[in-house]
C-alpha positions in Angstrom: 92.5 97.0 89.4 94.0 98.6 86.4 95.7 101.1 88.6 97.0 98.7 90.9 98.2 96.6 88.3 100.1 99.5 86.8 101.5 100.4 90.3 102.9 97.1 90.8 104.7 96.8 87.3 106.2 100.6 88.1 107.7 99.5 91.4 111.3 98.9 92.0 112.6 95.3 91.1 113.7 94.5 94.7 110.1 96.0 96.1 108.3 93.8 93.9 110.7 90.6 94.6 109.9 91.6 98.5 106.2 92.1 97.9 105.8 88.9 96.3 107.7 87.1 98.6 105.7 89.0 101.5 102.5 88.0 99.7 103.2 84.4 100.0 104.7 85.0 103.7 101.5 86.5 104.4 99.2 83.8 103.4 101.4 81.1 105.4 101.7 83.7 108.3 97.8 84.2 108.0 97.5 80.0 108.3 100.2 80.5 111.1 98.2 83.1 113.0 95.0 81.1 112.7 96.7 78.2 113.8 98.1 79.9 117.0 94.8 81.6 117.7 92.9 78.2 117.6 95.6 76.6 119.8 95.3 79.3 121.9 91.5 79.2 122.1 91.9 75.6 122.6 94.5 75.7 125.6 92.1 78.5 127.1 88.5 76.6 126.9 90.1 73.2 128.2 92.5 74.5 131.0 90.6 77.6 131.9 92.2 81.2 133.0 94.3 79.0 135.7 95.4 76.1 133.7 96.2 78.2 130.9 98.6 80.3 133.0 100.1 77.2 134.4 100.9 76.1 130.9 102.3 79.6 129.7 104.2 79.9 132.6 106.0 76.7 131.5 106.4 77.8 128.0 108.0 81.0 128.8 110.4 79.4 130.6 111.0 76.8 127.9 111.2 79.8 125.4 113.6 81.3 127.4 116.0 78.5 127.4 115.5 77.5 123.9 116.6 81.4 123.2 119.7 81.0 125.3 120.6 77.8 123.5 120.5 79.3 120.2 123.0 82.0 121.5 121.8 84.3 118.9 122.9 81.7 116.0 119.5 82.2 114.4 119.8 85.5 113.2 123.4 85.1 112.3 122.5 82.5 110.1 120.2 84.7 108.3 122.6 87.4 107.4 125.5 84.9 106.6 123.8 82.4 104.8 121.7 85.1 102.7 125.3 86.8 101.7 126.7 83.5 101.0 124.1 82.5 98.8 123.8 85.3 96.9 127.6 85.4 96.1 127.4 81.6 95.0 129.5 80.5 98.1 127.7 77.2 98.6 130.7 75.9 100.7 130.5 78.5 103.1 126.6 78.1 103.5 127.2 74.6 104.6 129.9 75.7 106.7 128.1 78.1 108.7 124.7 76.0 109.0 126.7 72.9 110.6 128.8 75.1 112.9 125.5 76.8 113.9 124.0 73.4 114.3 126.5 72.0 116.5 126.6 74.6 118.9 122.9 74.4 119.4 122.8 71.2 120.3 125.4 71.3 123.2 124.0 74.0 124.4 120.4 73.2 124.4 120.9 69.5 125.7 122.7 71.0 128.8 119.9 73.5 129.6 117.2 70.9 128.9 119.0 68.7 131.5 119.4 71.6 134.1 115.6 72.7 133.6 114.2 69.3 134.0 116.3 68.8 137.4 115.3 72.0 139.0 111.7 72.0 137.7 110.2 71.1 141.1 112.5 74.0 142.8 111.5 76.7 140.3 107.6 75.6 140.4 107.8 75.7 144.5 110.3 78.4 145.1 110.2 80.8 142.6 106.7 80.6 141.8 105.0 79.4 144.7 103.0 77.0 142.5 103.4 73.2 143.1 101.0 72.4 139.9 103.7 74.0 137.9 106.1 71.1 138.4 105.5 68.4 136.3 104.2 70.2 133.4 107.6 72.0 133.3 109.7 69.0 133.8 107.7 67.4 130.7 108.1 70.8 128.5 111.8 71.0 129.4 112.4 68.1 126.9 111.3 70.6 124.2 114.1 72.7 124.5 116.5 70.9 122.2 114.1 70.3 119.2 112.6 74.3 120.0 116.0 75.7 119.5 117.1 73.6 116.6 113.7 73.9 114.5 113.9 77.5 114.7 117.6 77.3 113.6 116.6 75.6 110.8 113.9 77.9 109.8 116.3 81.1 110.1 118.8 79.2 107.9 115.9 78.3 105.2 115.3 82.1 105.5 118.9 83.1 104.8 118.1 80.8 101.5 115.0 82.6 101.0 112.9 79.5 101.1 110.4 81.6 102.9 107.6 78.9 102.5 109.5 76.5 104.5 111.1 78.5 107.0 107.5 80.0 107.9 105.9 76.1 108.0 109.1 75.4 110.2 108.9 78.5 112.1 105.1 79.2 113.0 102.6 76.7 111.2 103.6 72.8 112.1 104.0 73.1 115.7 100.5 74.9 116.4 98.8 72.8 114.1 100.0 69.4 115.4 99.4 70.8 119.1 95.5 71.3 117.9 95.5 67.9 116.8 97.4 66.2 119.9 96.3 68.3 122.6 92.5 67.8 123.0 93.1 64.0 124.1 96.2 64.3 126.2 94.7 67.3 128.1 91.7 65.2 128.9 93.9 62.4 129.9 96.7 64.3 131.8 95.8 68.1 132.1 98.5 70.7 131.8 100.7 68.3 131.5 99.3 66.7 128.7 99.6 70.0 127.0 103.0 70.1 127.8 103.7 66.9 126.3 101.9 67.6 123.1 104.6 70.6 122.3 107.1 68.0 123.2 105.8 66.0 120.3 105.2 68.8 117.9 108.5 70.1 118.6 110.3 67.2 117.3 108.2 66.5 114.1 108.7 70.2 113.5 112.3 69.8 113.7 112.2 66.7 111.4 110.4 68.7 108.7 113.1 71.5 109.1 116.0 69.1 108.2 114.2 67.6 105.6 113.6 70.6 104.1 117.2 72.0 104.5 118.7 68.8 102.8 116.4 69.5 99.8 117.0 73.3 99.6 120.8 72.4 99.5 120.9 69.4 97.5 122.8 71.4 94.8 125.3 72.3 96.9 128.9 70.7 97.4 128.9 67.9 100.3 131.8 69.3 101.8 131.4 72.4 103.9 133.8 75.4 103.6 135.9 76.5 106.6 134.1 78.8 108.8 136.0 80.8 111.6 134.1 80.4 115.0 135.2 83.9 115.8 133.5 85.1 112.9 130.5 83.7 113.6 130.6 84.8 117.6 131.5 88.2 116.3 128.0 88.7 115.4 126.2 86.1 117.3 127.3 87.5 120.5 125.8 91.1 120.2 122.6 89.4 118.8 122.6 86.9 121.6 122.5 90.0 124.1 119.8 91.5 121.8 117.9 88.1 122.1 118.1 88.3 126.1 117.0 91.6 126.0 114.2 91.0 123.8 113.3 88.0 126.0 112.7 90.2 128.7 110.7 92.8 126.9 108.4 90.1 125.8 108.3 87.4 128.8 109.1 89.5 132.0 105.4 90.8 132.0 104.4 86.9 132.5 107.1 85.9 134.6 106.2 88.6 136.8 102.9 88.2 137.1 103.5 84.6 137.9 105.4 85.9 141.1 103.4 88.7 142.3 99.9 87.8 141.1 97.9 84.5 140.2 98.2 81.9 137.3 94.5 83.1 136.7 95.6 86.7 135.7 98.5 84.8 133.7 96.1 83.2 131.7 94.0 86.5 130.9 96.9 88.6 130.3 98.6 85.9 127.8 94.9 85.5 126.1 94.9 89.5 125.3 98.6 89.5 124.5 98.6 87.0 122.0 95.4 88.4 120.6 96.9 91.8 120.4 99.9 90.5 118.2 97.4 89.4 115.3 97.9 93.4 114.7 101.8 93.0 113.8 101.3 89.6 111.8 101.7 91.8 108.7 105.1 92.8 110.0 106.2 89.1 111.0 105.1 88.3 107.2 107.3 91.0 105.8 110.5 90.3 107.9 110.2 86.8 106.6 111.4 88.2 103.1 113.0 91.4 104.3 115.9 90.3 106.5 117.6 88.6 103.3 116.9 91.2 101.0 118.3 93.8 103.1 121.4 91.7 103.5 121.7 91.1 99.9 121.2 95.0 99.3 123.3 96.0 101.9 126.2 93.9 100.7 125.8 95.2 97.2 126.0 98.9 98.5 122.9 99.7 96.7 121.3 102.2 99.7 118.8 103.8 97.3 117.4 100.4 96.6 117.1 99.6 100.4 115.6 103.0 101.4 113.0 102.3 98.9 112.2 98.8 100.0 112.0 100.0 103.6 109.8 103.1 103.1 107.4 101.5 100.7 106.8 98.4 102.5 106.3 100.3 105.8 103.3 102.5 104.4 101.6 99.1 103.0 102.0 97.2 106.8 100.5 100.5 108.1 97.6 100.0 106.0 97.1 96.5 106.6 97.3 96.6 110.0 94.9 99.4 110.7 91.6 97.4 110.5 92.8 94.6 113.2 93.6 97.6 115.5 90.2 99.1 115.0 88.5 95.8 115.9 90.2 95.4 118.8 89.7 98.8 119.8 86.1 98.9 119.6 85.2 95.3 119.8 87.8 93.3 122.4 85.0 91.6 124.1 83.6 90.1 121.0 87.3 88.5 120.5 87.9 87.5 123.9 84.5 85.7 124.4 86.0 83.1 121.8 88.5 82.1 124.7 85.3 81.6 127.4 83.4 84.0 129.2 85.9 84.5 131.8 88.5 86.0 129.6 85.9 89.1 128.7 87.8 90.9 131.7 90.9 91.5 129.7 89.3 93.6 127.4 91.3 96.4 128.3 94.2 94.8 128.1 93.8 93.9 124.5 93.1 97.2 123.5 96.4 98.6 125.4 98.8 96.0 123.7 97.1 96.4 120.6 98.2 99.9 120.5 101.8 98.9 121.2 101.7 96.3 118.4 100.6 98.9 116.2 103.5 101.2 116.9 105.7 98.2 116.1 104.1 98.1 112.7 104.0 101.6 112.1 107.8 101.8 112.5 108.9 99.1 109.9 111.1 96.3 109.7 113.9 98.5 111.5 115.1 95.9 114.0 116.1 93.7 111.2 117.3 96.5 109.0 119.9 97.2 111.8 120.6 93.7 112.3 121.0 92.4 108.7 123.2 95.9 107.9 125.9 95.1 110.5 124.7 97.4 113.2 124.2 94.8 116.1 125.8 97.0 118.8 123.4 99.7 118.1 120.7 97.2 118.5 122.0 95.8 121.5 122.2 99.3 123.1 118.6 99.7 122.6 117.3 96.3 123.7 119.2 96.8 126.8 117.7 100.0 127.6 114.5 98.6 126.8 114.7 95.7 128.8 115.7 97.7 131.9 112.5 99.8 131.3 110.6 96.7 131.3 112.1 95.3 134.6 111.5 98.8 136.3 107.7 99.3 134.6 106.9 95.4 135.9 108.4 96.0 139.1 106.4 99.3 139.8 102.9 98.3 138.2 102.5 94.7 138.5 102.5 94.4 142.2 99.8 97.0 142.5 97.7 96.6 139.3 98.2 92.9 138.1 97.6 92.5 134.7 96.6 95.8 133.8 100.0 97.1 134.6 101.6 94.0 132.8 99.6 95.1 129.8 100.5 98.9 130.3 104.6 98.0 130.7 104.3 95.7 127.9 102.7 98.2 125.0 104.6 101.1 126.5 108.1 99.2 126.1 107.5 97.5 122.6 106.2 101.0 121.6 109.4 102.8 123.0 111.8 100.0 121.6 110.6 100.4 118.1 110.9 104.2 118.0 114.4 103.8 119.2 115.2 101.4 116.4 113.5 103.6 114.0 115.9 106.9 114.6 118.8 104.6 115.4 118.3 103.1 111.7 117.8 106.4 109.9 121.1 107.9 112.0 123.4 104.7 111.0 121.9 103.1 107.7 120.4 106.2 105.9 122.1 109.1 106.9 119.2 110.6 109.4 116.8 110.7 106.1 113.2 109.5 107.3 111.9 106.0 106.4 108.3 106.6 106.4 107.7 110.1 104.7 108.7 110.6 101.0 
């Protein structure tokens, strides 16, 4: 313990700040992971593979709508708010927040209306699943609060209010879902689970607004002028990055819904969401790393930035290794928690856990590119990754079903992050390795 304490005190100050923040973030992310895992268990056990497959199809479509509604503004807010806050330009913080909020409100309301009106057509024509219609119609009401609570979480992250950001983004909604879902599912089935998410999203948005106001109570009331052109110069490339990442993340689920059955959608999502536990440490570090990257890049301190990236990546590899080993050797034990029918997804879990480990092993390179003004490089890579996801899903899913979806997911996640890694080496650090000493 003395050796570990000495090593910590000898660390670079920026790295110590990152690790302190990351330890707090990791604790909250652990709670968030438990809540999300508990929610997935609840949905799977109460609805079964087929019912949970319908729920996840509806949730996937609403997630896509919420990402479109944010128009790349969430990560743009982290960058501009972090930079303005560190420089003491508080009116500018308020200016970019209010502009991003107003734009998101308008776009999300339009998309929610379109989805509500077209829910029956999407269910019956696109997915040939009439049972999807009502849950999707109910879930469409969550688009505005979903998009807006993410905006507030990212704004809080830019202010380095990491606990509030993580609670808003990852903890409150699944925790409320666990409380609300059982009774609603018993009464209304899949539509009840959708209604529970709508209620959870509204409460989460209220919490995010409350915490934002508290975190900025020392700021001037008047918002500074913030150019919409300046905002869009960063958000538009990041919007396309978000769309491409949506394809990478959700194309397998959508393709399974089209070419296979809701039963296989349920199996795949249980395995995929379990595999993501491998990379929860990366999500925790990203919560504090993003504003730190923006701050150090603005200061021009590349040496400190390089040290933070290298050291945090090595620590994340160590932290993620036990979860990978457990999922490789005992996948059935974890999937049995969802119900005996879900044990059939053991190989899916093995495959996707490997993809998530590559995600961890390459470090926070996506955020590194984003926070250092390399949005266009990020966009090019995500376009390539999304194109690969579409091609692989079209080839593998019609033949192999959920197994093909698992292979496509793992391959694309791994390839995308490897490309991020080499791009960050070239553009940020002039080709110096980010992991080796």
